[in-house]
DSSP file (Angstrom, degrees, kcal/mol; ACC not computed):
  #  RESIDUE AA STRUCTURE BP1 BP2  ACC     N-H-->O    O-->H-N    N-H-->O    O-->H-N    TCO  KAPPA ALPHA  PHI   PSI    X-CA   Y-CA   Z-CA
    1    1 A M              0   0    0      0, 0.0     5,-0.0     0, 0.0     0, 0.0   0.000 360.0 360.0 360.0 134.4  -12.7  -35.0   24.0
    2    2 A S     >  -     0   0    0      1,-0.1     4,-2.1     4,-0.0     5,-0.2  -0.275 360.0-117.9 -72.0 158.3   -9.4  -35.7   25.6
    3    3 A R  H  > S+     0   0    0      1,-0.2     4,-2.2     2,-0.2     5,-0.2   0.884 113.4  51.6 -63.2 -40.9   -7.4  -33.0   27.3
    4    4 A S  H  > S+     0   0    0      2,-0.2     4,-2.2     1,-0.2    -1,-0.2   0.860 108.8  51.2 -67.9 -34.8   -4.5  -33.2   24.9
    5    5 A L  H  > S+     0   0    0      2,-0.2     4,-2.5     1,-0.2    -1,-0.2   0.906 109.8  50.0 -67.6 -41.4   -6.8  -32.9   21.8
    6    6 A K  H  X S+     0   0    0     -4,-2.1     4,-2.5     2,-0.2    -2,-0.2   0.915 112.0  48.1 -60.8 -43.4   -8.4  -29.8   23.3
    7    7 A A  H  X S+     0   0    0     -4,-2.2     4,-2.6     2,-0.2    -2,-0.2   0.900 111.3  50.5 -64.4 -41.1   -5.0  -28.3   23.9
    8    8 A F  H  X S+     0   0    0     -4,-2.2     4,-2.4     2,-0.2    -2,-0.2   0.929 112.4  45.8 -63.8 -45.4   -3.9  -29.1   20.4
    9    9 A I  H  X S+     0   0    0     -4,-2.5     4,-2.6     2,-0.2    -2,-0.2   0.914 113.7  49.5 -64.7 -43.3   -7.0  -27.5   18.8
   10   10 A T  H  X S+     0   0    0     -4,-2.5     4,-2.4     1,-0.2    -2,-0.2   0.931 112.6  47.0 -61.4 -46.1   -6.7  -24.4   21.0
   11   11 A L  H  X S+     0   0    0     -4,-2.6     4,-2.5     2,-0.2    -2,-0.2   0.903 111.8  51.5 -62.2 -41.7   -3.0  -24.0   20.2
   12   12 A S  H  X S+     0   0    0     -4,-2.4     4,-2.3     2,-0.2    -2,-0.2   0.926 110.7  47.5 -61.5 -46.6   -3.8  -24.5   16.5
   13   13 A V  H  X S+     0   0    0     -4,-2.6     4,-2.4     2,-0.2    -2,-0.2   0.923 112.6  49.5 -62.0 -44.9   -6.5  -21.8   16.5
   14   14 A L  H  X S+     0   0    0     -4,-2.4     4,-2.3     1,-0.2    -2,-0.2   0.913 111.3  48.5 -62.2 -43.6   -4.2  -19.4   18.4
   15   15 A L  H  X S+     0   0    0     -4,-2.5     4,-2.5     2,-0.2    -1,-0.2   0.890 111.4  50.4 -65.0 -39.0   -1.4  -19.9   16.0
   16   16 A N  H  X S+     0   0    0     -4,-2.3     4,-2.6     2,-0.2    -2,-0.2   0.902 110.8  49.1 -64.8 -40.7   -3.7  -19.4   13.0
   17   17 A L  H  X S+     0   0    0     -4,-2.4     4,-2.5     2,-0.2    -2,-0.2   0.902 111.1  50.4 -64.5 -40.4   -5.0  -16.2   14.4
   18   18 A L  H  X S+     0   0    0     -4,-2.3     4,-2.3     2,-0.2    -2,-0.2   0.930 111.6  47.8 -62.6 -45.6   -1.5  -15.0   15.1
   19   19 A L  H  X S+     0   0    0     -4,-2.5     4,-2.6     2,-0.2     5,-0.2   0.927 112.0  49.3 -61.1 -46.1   -0.5  -15.8   11.5
   20   20 A A  H  X S+     0   0    0     -4,-2.6     4,-2.7     1,-0.2     5,-0.3   0.910 110.9  50.8 -60.9 -42.4   -3.6  -14.1   10.1
   21   21 A G  H  X S+     0   0    0     -4,-2.5     4,-2.5     2,-0.2    -1,-0.2   0.904 110.8  48.4 -62.6 -41.7   -2.9  -11.0   12.3
   22   22 A L  H  X S+     0   0    0     -4,-2.3     4,-2.1     2,-0.2    -2,-0.2   0.934 113.8  45.9 -64.1 -45.8    0.7  -10.8   11.1
   23   23 A V  H  X S+     0   0    0     -4,-2.6     4,-2.0     1,-0.2    -2,-0.2   0.948 115.9  45.0 -63.1 -48.9   -0.2  -11.1    7.4
   24   24 A I  H  X S+     0   0    0     -4,-2.7     4,-1.8     1,-0.2    -1,-0.2   0.887 111.2  54.3 -64.2 -39.3   -3.0   -8.6    7.7
   25   25 A G  H  X S+     0   0    0     -4,-2.5     4,-0.6    -5,-0.3    -1,-0.2   0.893 111.0  44.7 -62.0 -40.5   -0.9   -6.2    9.7
   26   26 A H  H >< S+     0   0    0     -4,-2.1     3,-0.6     1,-0.2     4,-0.5   0.821 108.7  57.3 -74.5 -30.3    1.8   -6.2    7.0
   27   27 A L  H >X S+     0   0    0     -4,-2.0     3,-1.6     1,-0.2     4,-0.8   0.873  95.6  66.3 -65.6 -35.6   -0.7   -5.9    4.2
   28   28 A G  H >X S+     0   0    0     -4,-1.8     4,-1.1     1,-0.3     3,-0.5   0.804  90.1  63.8 -57.2 -31.5   -2.0   -2.7    5.8
   29   29 A R  H << S+     0   0    0     -4,-0.6    -1,-0.3    -3,-0.6    -2,-0.2   0.807 105.6  46.1 -62.2 -28.1    1.3   -0.9    5.1
   30   30 A Y  H <4 S+     0   0    0     -3,-1.6    -1,-0.2    -4,-0.5    -2,-0.2   0.662 104.9  58.1 -91.2 -17.0    0.7   -1.3    1.4
   31   31 A F  H << S+     0   0    0     -4,-0.8     2,-0.3    -3,-0.5    -2,-0.2   0.779 115.0  11.5 -91.5 -26.4   -2.9   -0.2    1.1
   32   32 A A     <  -     0   0    0     -4,-1.1    -1,-0.3     4,-0.0     3,-0.1  -0.950  50.5-176.1-154.4 130.4   -2.8    3.3    2.5
   33   33 A D    >>  +     0   0    0     -2,-0.3     4,-1.6    -3,-0.1     3,-0.6  -0.769   3.3 178.0-127.4  87.1    0.0    5.6    3.4
   34   34 A P  H 3> S+     0   0    0      0, 0.0     4,-2.6     0, 0.0     5,-0.2   0.782  80.4  64.9 -61.5 -25.6   -1.4    8.8    5.0
   35   35 A H  H 3> S+     0   0    0      2,-0.2     4,-2.2     1,-0.2     5,-0.2   0.934 103.6  45.8 -60.4 -45.4    2.1   10.1    5.5
   36   36 A M  H <> S+     0   0    0     -3,-0.6     4,-2.4     2,-0.2     5,-0.2   0.929 113.3  48.5 -64.1 -46.3    2.7   10.2    1.7
   37   37 A R  H  X S+     0   0    0     -4,-1.6     4,-2.4     1,-0.2     5,-0.2   0.915 112.0  49.4 -62.1 -43.5   -0.7   11.9    1.1
   38   38 A R  H  X S+     0   0    0     -4,-2.6     4,-2.5     1,-0.2    -1,-0.2   0.911 111.6  49.0 -63.3 -42.5   -0.1   14.5    3.8
   39   39 A S  H  X S+     0   0    0     -4,-2.2     4,-2.6    -5,-0.2    -1,-0.2   0.906 110.8  49.7 -64.8 -41.9    3.3   15.3    2.5
   40   40 A V  H  X S+     0   0    0     -4,-2.4     4,-2.2     2,-0.2    -1,-0.2   0.923 112.6  47.2 -64.3 -43.8    2.1   15.7   -1.1
   41   41 A E  H  X S+     0   0    0     -4,-2.4     4,-1.5     2,-0.2    -2,-0.2   0.909 112.6  49.7 -64.5 -41.5   -0.7   18.0    0.0
   42   42 A E  H  X S+     0   0    0     -4,-2.5     4,-0.7     1,-0.2    -2,-0.2   0.910 110.4  51.0 -62.1 -42.0    1.7   20.1    2.1
   43   43 A M  H >X S+     0   0    0     -4,-2.6     3,-1.1     1,-0.2     4,-0.5   0.903 105.3  55.5 -64.2 -41.1    4.2   20.3   -0.8
   44   44 A A  H >< S+     0   0    0     -4,-2.2     3,-1.0     1,-0.3    -1,-0.2   0.863 102.8  56.8 -59.9 -35.9    1.5   21.6   -3.1
   45   45 A M  H 3< S+     0   0    0     -4,-1.5    -1,-0.3     1,-0.2    -2,-0.2   0.725 102.7  54.9 -70.6 -19.9    0.6   24.4   -0.8
   46   46 A T  H << S+     0   0    0     -3,-1.1    -1,-0.2    -4,-0.7    -2,-0.2   0.545  91.3  93.4 -90.1  -6.4    4.2   25.7   -0.8
   47   47 A L  S << S-     0   0    0     -3,-1.0    -3,-0.0    -4,-0.5     6,-0.0  -0.481  87.2 -96.3 -84.9 155.6    4.3   26.0   -4.6
   48   48 A P     >  -     0   0    0      0, 0.0     4,-3.1     0, 0.0     5,-0.2  -0.284  46.0-101.2 -60.8 158.7    3.5   29.2   -6.6
   49   49 A A  H  > S+     0   0    0      1,-0.2     4,-2.2     2,-0.2     5,-0.2   0.873 120.6  46.5 -55.5 -45.1   -0.1   29.2   -8.0
   50   50 A D  H  > S+     0   0    0      1,-0.2     4,-1.9     2,-0.2    -1,-0.2   0.912 116.4  44.3 -67.4 -40.7    0.8   28.2  -11.5
   51   51 A K  H  > S+     0   0    0      2,-0.2     4,-2.9     1,-0.2    -2,-0.2   0.870 111.5  54.6 -68.9 -36.9    3.0   25.3  -10.4
   52   52 A R  H  X S+     0   0    0     -4,-3.1     4,-2.9     2,-0.2     5,-0.2   0.915 107.3  50.4 -63.3 -42.0    0.5   24.3   -7.8
   53   53 A Q  H  X S+     0   0    0     -4,-2.2     4,-2.3    -5,-0.2    -1,-0.2   0.933 112.8  45.8 -61.5 -45.7   -2.2   24.0  -10.5
   54   54 A H  H  X S+     0   0    0     -4,-1.9     4,-2.7     2,-0.2     5,-0.2   0.924 113.3  50.7 -62.4 -43.9    0.1   21.9  -12.7
   55   55 A F  H  X S+     0   0    0     -4,-2.9     4,-2.8     1,-0.2     5,-0.3   0.931 111.4  47.1 -57.9 -48.2    1.0   19.7   -9.6
   56   56 A E  H  X S+     0   0    0     -4,-2.9     4,-2.2     1,-0.2    -1,-0.2   0.863 112.4  50.4 -65.7 -35.7   -2.6   19.2   -8.7
   57   57 A E  H  X S+     0   0    0     -4,-2.3     4,-2.4    -5,-0.2    -2,-0.2   0.949 114.3  43.1 -65.1 -48.8   -3.5   18.3  -12.3
   58   58 A V  H  X S+     0   0    0     -4,-2.7     4,-2.2     2,-0.2    -2,-0.2   0.940 119.8  41.2 -64.9 -48.1   -0.7   15.8  -12.7
   59   59 A M  H  X S+     0   0    0     -4,-2.8     4,-2.5    -5,-0.2    -1,-0.2   0.867 114.3  53.1 -70.1 -35.3   -1.2   14.2   -9.3
   60   60 A G  H  X S+     0   0    0     -4,-2.2     4,-2.5    -5,-0.3    -1,-0.2   0.900 109.4  49.1 -63.9 -40.6   -5.0   14.3   -9.6
   61   61 A K  H  X S+     0   0    0     -4,-2.4     4,-3.0     2,-0.2    -2,-0.2   0.913 111.1  49.9 -64.4 -42.7   -4.8   12.5  -12.9
   62   62 A A  H  X S+     0   0    0     -4,-2.2     4,-1.7     2,-0.2    -2,-0.2   0.915 111.4  48.8 -62.2 -42.2   -2.5    9.9  -11.4
   63   63 A E  H  X S+     0   0    0     -4,-2.5     4,-0.6     2,-0.2    -2,-0.2   0.914 113.4  47.1 -62.6 -43.0   -4.9    9.4   -8.5
   64   64 A Q  H >< S+     0   0    0     -4,-2.5     3,-0.9     1,-0.2     4,-0.5   0.913 110.7  52.0 -64.6 -43.5   -7.8    9.1  -11.0
   65   65 A D  H 3< S+     0   0    0     -4,-3.0     4,-0.3     1,-0.2     3,-0.2   0.816 114.3  42.8 -63.4 -31.1   -5.8    6.6  -13.2
   66   66 A T  H 3X S+     0   0    0     -4,-1.7     4,-2.7    -5,-0.2    -1,-0.2   0.463  86.7  95.5 -95.9  -1.4   -5.1    4.4  -10.2
   67   67 A G  H <X S+     0   0    0     -3,-0.9     4,-2.0    -4,-0.6    -1,-0.2   0.902  86.2  46.2 -56.9 -45.8   -8.6    4.5   -8.7
   68   68 A E  H  > S+     0   0    0     -4,-0.5     4,-2.5    -3,-0.2    -1,-0.2   0.901 112.9  50.5 -65.8 -40.2   -9.7    1.3  -10.3
   69   69 A W  H  > S+     0   0    0     -4,-0.3     4,-2.6     1,-0.2    -2,-0.2   0.901 108.9  51.8 -63.4 -40.2   -6.5   -0.5   -9.3
   70   70 A R  H  X S+     0   0    0     -4,-2.7     4,-2.1     2,-0.2    -1,-0.2   0.892 110.1  48.9 -63.8 -38.9   -6.9    0.7   -5.7
   71   71 A Q  H  X S+     0   0    0     -4,-2.0     4,-2.3    -5,-0.2    -2,-0.2   0.920 111.5  49.2 -65.7 -42.8  -10.4   -0.6   -5.6
   72   72 A Q  H  X S+     0   0    0     -4,-2.5     4,-2.7     1,-0.2    -2,-0.2   0.897 109.5  52.7 -61.8 -39.4   -9.2   -3.9   -7.1
   73   73 A L  H  X S+     0   0    0     -4,-2.6     4,-2.4     1,-0.2    -1,-0.2   0.895 108.1  50.6 -62.8 -40.5   -6.5   -4.0   -4.4
   74   74 A S  H  X S+     0   0    0     -4,-2.1     4,-1.8     2,-0.2    -1,-0.2   0.903 110.8  49.1 -63.1 -41.2   -9.1   -3.5   -1.7
   75   75 A D  H  X S+     0   0    0     -4,-2.3     4,-1.9     2,-0.2    -2,-0.2   0.909 110.5  50.0 -65.0 -41.9  -11.1   -6.4   -3.2
   76   76 A V  H  X S+     0   0    0     -4,-2.7     4,-2.7     1,-0.2    -2,-0.2   0.901 107.2  55.3 -63.1 -40.2   -8.1   -8.6   -3.3
   77   77 A R  H  X S+     0   0    0     -4,-2.4     4,-2.4     1,-0.2    -1,-0.2   0.910 106.8  50.1 -58.7 -42.1   -7.3   -7.7    0.3
   78   78 A K  H  X S+     0   0    0     -4,-1.8     4,-2.4     1,-0.2    -1,-0.2   0.887 110.1  50.8 -63.9 -37.9  -10.8   -8.9    1.3
   79   79 A K  H  X S+     0   0    0     -4,-1.9     4,-2.8     2,-0.2    -2,-0.2   0.906 108.8  51.3 -65.4 -40.9  -10.2  -12.1   -0.6
   80   80 A V  H  X S+     0   0    0     -4,-2.7     4,-2.6     2,-0.2    -2,-0.2   0.928 110.5  48.7 -61.5 -44.5   -6.9  -12.7    1.3
   81   81 A I  H  X S+     0   0    0     -4,-2.4     4,-1.8     2,-0.2    -1,-0.2   0.918 112.1  48.6 -61.8 -43.4   -8.7  -12.1    4.6
   82   82 A A  H  X S+     0   0    0     -4,-2.4     4,-1.0     1,-0.2    -2,-0.2   0.907 111.2  50.8 -63.7 -40.6  -11.4  -14.6    3.6
   83   83 A T  H  < S+     0   0    0     -4,-2.8     3,-0.5     1,-0.2     7,-0.3   0.912 111.3  47.9 -62.1 -42.3   -8.8  -17.1    2.5
   84   84 A M  H  < S+     0   0    0     -4,-2.6    -1,-0.2     1,-0.2    -2,-0.2   0.814 113.6  47.5 -69.2 -29.6   -7.0  -16.8    5.8
   85   85 A K  H  < S+     0   0    0     -4,-1.8    -1,-0.2    -5,-0.2    -2,-0.2   0.588  87.1 113.6 -88.3 -10.1  -10.2  -17.1    7.8
   86   86 A A  S  < S-     0   0    0     -4,-1.0    -3,-0.0    -3,-0.5     3,-0.0  -0.186  77.9-117.5 -62.3 154.1  -11.5  -20.2    6.0
   87   87 A D  S    S+     0   0    0      1,-0.1     2,-0.5     2,-0.0    -1,-0.1   0.905 104.8  35.4 -59.6 -43.1  -11.8  -23.4    7.8
   88   88 A S  S    S-     0   0    0      2,-0.0     2,-0.4    -5,-0.0    -1,-0.1  -0.949  91.4-123.2-115.2 136.2   -9.2  -25.1    5.5
   89   89 A F        -     0   0    0     -2,-0.5     2,-0.9    -4,-0.1     3,-0.1  -0.626  14.9-155.7 -81.9 125.3   -6.3  -23.0    4.1
   90   90 A D     >  -     0   0    0     -2,-0.4     4,-2.5    -7,-0.3     5,-0.2  -0.837   9.5-174.2-101.7  96.2   -6.1  -22.9    0.3
   91   91 A K  H  > S+     0   0    0     -2,-0.9     4,-2.8     1,-0.2     5,-0.2   0.891  81.8  52.1 -59.9 -43.1   -2.4  -22.2   -0.3
   92   92 A K  H  > S+     0   0    0      2,-0.2     4,-2.6     1,-0.2    -1,-0.2   0.925 110.9  47.3 -61.9 -45.2   -2.9  -21.8   -4.1
   93   93 A A  H  > S+     0   0    0      2,-0.2     4,-2.7     1,-0.2     5,-0.2   0.924 112.9  49.9 -61.2 -44.5   -5.7  -19.3   -3.7
   94   94 A Y  H  X S+     0   0    0     -4,-2.5     4,-2.5     1,-0.2    -2,-0.2   0.941 112.7  45.8 -59.9 -48.4   -3.6  -17.4   -1.1
   95   95 A L  H  X S+     0   0    0     -4,-2.8     4,-2.2     1,-0.2    -1,-0.2   0.891 113.3  50.0 -64.5 -39.4   -0.6  -17.3   -3.4
   96   96 A D  H  X S+     0   0    0     -4,-2.6     4,-2.3    -5,-0.2    -1,-0.2   0.919 112.0  48.0 -63.6 -43.7   -2.6  -16.3   -6.4
   97   97 A E  H  X S+     0   0    0     -4,-2.7     4,-2.5     2,-0.2    -2,-0.2   0.904 112.2  48.5 -64.8 -41.7   -4.3  -13.5   -4.4
   98   98 A M  H  X S+     0   0    0     -4,-2.5     4,-2.4     2,-0.2    -1,-0.2   0.882 110.4  51.8 -67.4 -36.6   -1.0  -12.2   -3.1
   99   99 A Q  H  X S+     0   0    0     -4,-2.2     4,-2.2     2,-0.2    -2,-0.2   0.917 110.5  48.7 -62.7 -43.4    0.5  -12.3   -6.6
  100  100 A Q  H  X S+     0   0    0     -4,-2.3     4,-2.3     2,-0.2    -2,-0.2   0.909 111.0  50.0 -63.3 -42.9   -2.5  -10.2   -7.8
  101  101 A A  H  X S+     0   0    0     -4,-2.5     4,-2.6     1,-0.2    -2,-0.2   0.910 109.9  51.2 -61.9 -42.3   -2.1   -7.7   -5.0
  102  102 A Q  H  X S+     0   0    0     -4,-2.4     4,-2.0     1,-0.2    -2,-0.2   0.900 109.9  49.3 -63.1 -41.3    1.6   -7.4   -5.8
  103  103 A Q  H  X S+     0   0    0     -4,-2.2     4,-2.0     2,-0.2    -1,-0.2   0.896 111.4  49.0 -65.8 -40.3    0.9   -6.7   -9.4
  104  104 A L  H  X S+     0   0    0     -4,-2.3     4,-2.4     2,-0.2    -2,-0.2   0.913 110.6  50.3 -65.9 -42.3   -1.7   -4.1   -8.6
  105  105 A R  H  X S+     0   0    0     -4,-2.6     4,-2.6     1,-0.2    -1,-0.2   0.894 109.4  52.3 -61.6 -38.6    0.7   -2.4   -6.1
  106  106 A A  H  X S+     0   0    0     -4,-2.0     4,-2.5     2,-0.2    -1,-0.2   0.896 109.4  48.9 -64.7 -40.4    3.4   -2.4   -8.8
  107  107 A K  H  X S+     0   0    0     -4,-2.0     4,-2.2     2,-0.2    -2,-0.2   0.929 113.0  47.1 -63.8 -45.2    1.0   -0.7  -11.3
  108  108 A I  H  X S+     0   0    0     -4,-2.4     4,-2.0     1,-0.2    -2,-0.2   0.926 113.4  48.4 -62.3 -45.1    0.0    1.9   -8.8
  109  109 A K  H  X S+     0   0    0     -4,-2.6     4,-2.6     1,-0.2    -1,-0.2   0.907 110.7  50.6 -63.0 -43.0    3.6    2.6   -7.9
  110  110 A Q  H  X S+     0   0    0     -4,-2.5     4,-2.4     1,-0.2    -1,-0.2   0.893 109.4  50.5 -64.4 -39.1    4.7    2.9  -11.5
  111  111 A R  H  X S+     0   0    0     -4,-2.2     4,-2.0     2,-0.2    -1,-0.2   0.893 111.6  48.5 -66.2 -37.9    1.9    5.4  -12.3
  112  112 A T  H  X S+     0   0    0     -4,-2.0     4,-2.4     2,-0.2    -2,-0.2   0.906 110.4  51.0 -66.6 -41.6    2.9    7.5   -9.3
  113  113 A I  H  X S+     0   0    0     -4,-2.6     4,-2.4     1,-0.2    -2,-0.2   0.908 109.4  51.1 -60.7 -42.1    6.6    7.3  -10.5
  114  114 A D  H  X S+     0   0    0     -4,-2.4     4,-2.2     1,-0.2    -1,-0.2   0.901 109.9  49.5 -62.3 -41.2    5.5    8.5  -13.9
  115  115 A A  H  X S+     0   0    0     -4,-2.0     4,-2.2     2,-0.2    -2,-0.2   0.911 111.2  48.6 -64.9 -42.6    3.6   11.4  -12.4
  116  116 A I  H  X S+     0   0    0     -4,-2.4     4,-2.9     1,-0.2    -2,-0.2   0.899 110.5  51.7 -64.7 -39.7    6.6   12.5  -10.3
  117  117 A A  H  X S+     0   0    0     -4,-2.4     4,-2.2     2,-0.2    -1,-0.2   0.899 108.9  51.0 -63.3 -40.0    8.8   12.2  -13.3
  118  118 A E  H  X S+     0   0    0     -4,-2.2     4,-0.9     2,-0.2    -2,-0.2   0.907 112.5  46.4 -63.6 -41.4    6.4   14.4  -15.3
  119  119 A L  H >< S+     0   0    0     -4,-2.2     3,-0.7     1,-0.2    -2,-0.2   0.932 112.6  49.3 -64.8 -45.6    6.5   17.0  -12.5
  120  120 A A  H >< S+     0   0    0     -4,-2.9     3,-1.6     1,-0.2    -2,-0.2   0.857 103.3  61.3 -63.7 -35.6   10.2   16.9  -12.1
  121  121 A E  H 3< S+     0   0    0     -4,-2.2    -1,-0.2     1,-0.3    -2,-0.2   0.827 111.1  38.9 -60.7 -32.6   10.7   17.4  -15.9
  122  122 A K  T << S+     0   0    0     -4,-0.9     2,-0.3    -3,-0.7    -1,-0.3   0.089 103.6  92.6-106.6  21.8    8.9   20.7  -15.7
  123  123 A S  S <  S-     0   0    0     -3,-1.6    -3,-0.0     1,-0.0    -4,-0.0  -0.792  74.2-114.4-116.4 157.5   10.4   21.9  -12.4
  124  124 A T     >  -     0   0    0     -2,-0.3     4,-2.6     1,-0.1     5,-0.2  -0.386  39.4-102.4 -77.6 164.9   13.5   23.9  -11.5
  125  125 A P  H  > S+     0   0    0      0, 0.0     4,-2.2     0, 0.0     5,-0.2   0.878 124.9  51.8 -56.5 -37.0   16.3   22.3   -9.5
  126  126 A E  H  > S+     0   0    0      2,-0.2     4,-2.1     1,-0.2     5,-0.1   0.909 110.3  47.5 -66.7 -40.9   15.0   23.9   -6.3
  127  127 A E  H  > S+     0   0    0      2,-0.2     4,-2.6     1,-0.2    -1,-0.2   0.875 111.1  51.4 -68.5 -36.3   11.5   22.6   -6.9
  128  128 A R  H  X S+     0   0    0     -4,-2.6     4,-2.7     2,-0.2     5,-0.2   0.898 109.1  50.8 -65.7 -39.3   12.8   19.1   -7.6
  129  129 A A  H  X S+     0   0    0     -4,-2.2     4,-1.9    -5,-0.2    -2,-0.2   0.910 112.2  47.1 -63.1 -40.6   14.8   19.3   -4.4
  130  130 A Q  H  X S+     0   0    0     -4,-2.1     4,-2.3     2,-0.2    -2,-0.2   0.900 111.1  52.6 -66.1 -40.8   11.6   20.3   -2.6
  131  131 A L  H  X S+     0   0    0     -4,-2.6     4,-1.8     1,-0.2    -2,-0.2   0.937 110.8  45.4 -60.9 -48.1    9.7   17.5   -4.3
  132  132 A I  H  < S+     0   0    0     -4,-2.7    -1,-0.2     1,-0.2    -2,-0.2   0.854 111.7  53.6 -67.1 -33.0   12.2   14.8   -3.3
  133  133 A E  H >< S+     0   0    0     -4,-1.9     3,-0.8    -5,-0.2    -1,-0.2   0.910 112.6  43.2 -65.1 -42.1   12.2   16.2    0.2
  134  134 A M  H 3< S+     0   0    0     -4,-2.3    -2,-0.2     1,-0.2    -1,-0.2   0.759 114.1  50.6 -77.2 -24.2    8.5   16.0    0.5
  135  135 A L  T 3< S+     0   0    0     -4,-1.8    -1,-0.2    -5,-0.2    -2,-0.2   0.208  79.5 138.5 -99.1  16.3    8.2   12.6   -1.1
  136  136 A H    <   -     0   0    0     -3,-0.8   -97,-0.1    -4,-0.1    -3,-0.1  -0.185  56.6-114.3 -60.5 154.4   10.8   10.9    1.1
  137  137 A F        -     0   0    0      1,-0.1    -1,-0.1  -101,-0.0    -2,-0.1  -0.737  29.4-114.8 -90.6 136.6   10.1    7.4    2.3
  138  138 A P        -     0   0    0      0, 0.0    -1,-0.1     0, 0.0  -102,-0.0  -0.317  44.5 -88.6 -64.7 155.3    9.6    7.0    6.0
  139  139 A P        -     0   0    0      0, 0.0     0, 0.0     0, 0.0     0, 0.0  -0.269  51.2 -98.4 -62.4 152.4   12.2    4.8    7.7
  140  140 A P        -     0   0    0      0, 0.0     5,-0.1     0, 0.0    -3,-0.0  -0.306  47.3 -88.2 -68.4 156.8   11.5    1.1    7.8
  141  141 A P    >   -     0   0    0      0, 0.0     3,-2.1     0, 0.0     4,-0.3  -0.274  43.9-105.9 -60.0 154.0   10.0   -0.4   10.9
  142  142 A P  G >  S+     0   0    0      0, 0.0     3,-1.3     0, 0.0     0, 0.0   0.802 116.7  61.4 -54.9 -34.1   12.7   -1.6   13.4
  143  143 A H  G 3  S+     0   0    0      1,-0.2     0, 0.0     2,-0.1     0, 0.0   0.604 100.6  55.5 -73.2  -8.6   12.2   -5.3   12.7
  144  144 A E  G <         0   0    0     -3,-2.1    -1,-0.2     1,-0.2     0, 0.0   0.419 360.0 360.0-101.1   0.3   13.3   -4.8    9.1
  145  145 A E    <         0   0    0     -3,-1.3    -1,-0.2    -4,-0.3    -2,-0.1   0.484 360.0 360.0 -77.3 360.0   16.6   -3.2    9.8
């Protein structure tokens, strides 16, 4: 094998690995957000007992309702990884899988929004202020500014 062909193959493999790492790294942001879970749990502990029970029921129901979607999202993520690692890249499969992941994330997000709206509807202005404070979104990574 000629030296230039070896260099080309090596460069190609490295660039593909870099691309896969970037894609997988960005996907990780969408699959689990421990900051959000920790904040929600902290907020529940500051509520009065009756409000805490209602909060836990509503958020628990939302978590239960989205469980299957989260599992499907995990499965799609595995498919995306397999597609990216395949010897030949199937662009259509990749785009279909990413579309499916986007739709699942949208469903999960909408169910969470509905749960927060239900909580806010039955909360005082002070509790709503506390809710929005605890559910704030972390700042975007520096490269997205």
